C-alpha positions as CSV (number, residue, x, y, z in Angstrom):
1,X,-23.4,26.5,-20.9
2,X,-19.8,26.8,-19.9
3,X,-19.6,23.3,-18.6
4,X,-20.8,22.4,-22.2
5,X,-18.2,24.5,-23.6
6,X,-15.4,23.0,-21.6
7,X,-16.6,19.6,-21.8
8,X,-17.0,19.7,-25.3
9,X,-14.5,22.2,-26.6
10,X,-11.6,21.6,-24.6
11,X,-11.5,18.0,-23.5
12,X,-12.8,16.8,-27.1
13,X,-14.8,13.8,-28.2
14,X,-14.1,11.5,-27.0
15,X,-11.5,12.0,-24.4
16,X,-8.4,10.1,-26.1
17,X,-6.3,9.5,-23.1
18,X,-6.1,5.8,-22.3
19,X,-5.7,4.9,-18.4
20,X,-7.0,7.1,-15.3
21,X,-3.2,8.4,-14.9
22,X,-3.6,9.7,-18.7
23,X,-7.0,10.9,-18.4
24,X,-6.0,12.7,-15.2
25,X,-3.0,14.4,-16.8
26,X,-5.4,15.3,-19.8
27,X,-7.9,16.7,-17.7
28,X,-5.3,18.8,-16.0
29,X,-3.8,20.0,-19.2
30,X,-7.5,21.1,-20.5
31,X,-8.4,22.8,-17.1
32,X,-5.1,25.2,-17.4
33,X,-5.8,25.6,-20.9
34,X,-9.5,26.7,-19.9
35,X,-8.4,29.3,-17.2
36,X,-6.1,30.8,-19.3
37,X,-8.3,31.1,-22.5
38,X,-11.2,33.0,-20.4
39,X,-9.2,35.7,-19.3
40,X,-7.7,36.1,-22.6
41,X,-11.3,36.4,-24.0
42,X,-12.3,38.8,-21.4
43,X,-9.3,41.1,-22.1
44,X,-9.9,41.1,-25.6
45,X,-13.7,41.9,-25.6
46,X,-12.8,44.9,-23.1
47,X,-10.3,46.1,-25.7
48,X,-12.6,46.0,-28.4
49,X,-15.5,48.0,-26.4
50,X,-12.8,50.3,-25.4
51,X,-12.1,51.0,-29.1
52,X,-15.8,51.4,-30.3
């Protein structure tokens, strides 16, 4: 399921960057976005659990 979320949620459908260099840069930015998003969601979930 994680790969599905990453592929469709972060990369978009279709990947709009044209040319290998642009696609490579777009994927790099999407990986960074995903890697920042995951810990933020975990922290948010922990804070909600602690408040309950």
